[in-house]
N, C-alpha and C positions, 0 to 999 in steps of 0.2 A: 504494500500500500504506500502510495506517495503522500507525503504531508506538505501542503502548501500553506505557508504563513501569510496571512492577509493583514495589512496594516495601512495606516494613513492618519495624517494629523486631523485635528478637530475641524469639522465642517467640510471635509473633502468628499464625503459621500460613501464612506466605508461601509456603513450599516446597510445602505441600499444595495451596494455591490455584493455584500455577503448574502443578502436575501436572494440575489440572482443565482448564486451557487446553490443555495438551498432549494430554489424552485426547480433546478436541474437535477434534483435528487442526489446532490453531493452532501454528505454529512458535514455540518458546520458547527464548530465549537465557538460559542459566544462568550468571550472572557468577561464582558460587562454583565451579562446575564448570570454568570457564575458568581461574580462579586455580589450582585443583587441578592442571590439566593442565600449566601452566607451572611449577608447583612440583615436579612429579614428576621422577623420574630421567630425565635427558635433556631436561627442560623448558627453555624459553627463559630462565626467571628464575633458574635454579639458579646459573649462573656469576656473573652480576652481583650477586646477593644474597649469594653466598658471599664475594665480594670485600669487600662492605660490612659484612656480619655473618658472619664466619667460623664462629661457633659454631652457626649455624642449619642448616647442611648436614650431614645425617646419612645415611650410606650412599648418597650421591649424590643425595639429594632434600632439599628444604627442609622442615624441621619447622615446621609452622604454630604449634604450641604454643610452641616456643622463640622464634619470631619475635614472637608476640603478647606474650609476657612482656617482651620488650625494648621494643617500641614503645608499650605501654600506659604505661610509666613515663618515656618520653623523647620529647617532641614533635618534636625535631630528627630523631630516628631514624625517626619516623613519616613526616616529610616526605621523607626519603631513600628510604624504602620506596615511597611513592606515586610518586616521580619515576621509579623503576625499573619498577614494576609497571603503572602506569596506561597507558603507551603500548603495552605488550605485550598487555594485556587489550583495549585499544581496537582493536587490529588483529584480534583474534578476533571482536569485535563487528561490525566492518566486514565481515568475511568472512561472518558470519551474515546480515547484511542483504542482501548480494549474493546469497547462496544462496536466501534467502526470495523475493526479487524474481524470480530466475531460475525458481523453482518455481511462480510465479504466485500467491503468497499475497496475500490481500486484507488480512489482519491479521497482525501479528507482535508478540510480547510480549518485552520486555526485563526479565528478572527480576534486579533489581539492589538489593541490600540498602541501599546508601548512595546511592540515586538522587539525592535532593535535596542531600545533603551534598557530593557531588562535582560538582554542576551537570549531571548526566546528564539531568535532565528537559528541558533545553533541546534535546536531540536527539530528543525524543518529541512526538508529536502530542497525546497525552492521557496522564494518569497515574492509577493506581489504587493506593490504600493499603489494605493488609490490616491489620485491627485486631481487638482483643479487650480486655475490661476489664483493668486493671492487675493485679488479683488473679489472673485467669486466666493472664495472661502470666507472672507470677512463678512460679506453680505449675508451669507447663509447663517453664520454664527450669530450675528447681531439681530437676526430675526427671532432668536430664542428669547422668550419672555424673561428668563431668569439671568440672562447674560449681560454683563456690563463691559465696556471697553477695557476697564482695568482688569477684570477677571479674564477676558480673552487674552490680553497681553501676558498675564501671569501664566496662563495655561500654555501658551506658545513657548514661553521661556523654558518650560519644563520638558518640552518635546524636541526631538531631533529635528533640525530644519528639513523642510520638504525636499530640497535639492539633495541633501545628503542621503535621505531615504531612497530617493529615486536612483541615485548613483549606486546604491548597494543592492537594489532589487533585481531579480531575474525578469520580472514582468512589471510594466507600468500601465495602470488602467486609468484613463482619463474619464472624469464625470462631467466635463465641461460642455459636452455637446448633446446631452439628453440621454434618456434611458436606453433607447434602441442602440445608440452608438456604444454605450458601455456594455450592454448585454452581448453585442457582437464580439467584443474582446473577451468577455467572460467565457462565452461558449467556445471560442478558439483555444483558450487556455485549457479548458476542460478536455477538449478533443485531443490536444497535444499531449497533455500529461497522462491521460487515460491510455493513449496508444503507447507512450513510453513505458508505462507500468506493464502493459501486456507484453511488450517486446523484451522486458527484463526477466520474464518468467521462464 
């Protein structure tokens, strides 16, 4: 089975692109959804994060907004957060891989926002970066109700520059020209990697 790591900076259209892989019956691991599940009431991260950051637990669940406000201003807090969360998320990813192999998948996608930043690309056979021009990215992000210019700039500062991601990627998928254009590229990648997997058998 071939593992494709899918990533892209905020506002680039990564989630919509990941959905296109899923629509083509390719198993997709959603790192954000995994984090949501361990932050939810009864989730594995609630107790350890509550001990380290008591103010972030609200009604038995972790408030991502409260947590983000803390770690964006405190590098040490961010390190503590990662030390707690990464192993828990890693186990959900390992289970996804086992399930995909058991299901006979030829290709599986790991949708991980900070793929390069966390070294996750080392666990992938190939990587794909979802991209769009900076002006398109900014316009998309600023349409989000909860987003401010300051928050956007702080998030960008934590992410690897788009140009650097594109330079490291095996595939670059543009979302600047509409869904049909993007889907054409997604389907081409699926076809290529599926044929490569079959050839390696």
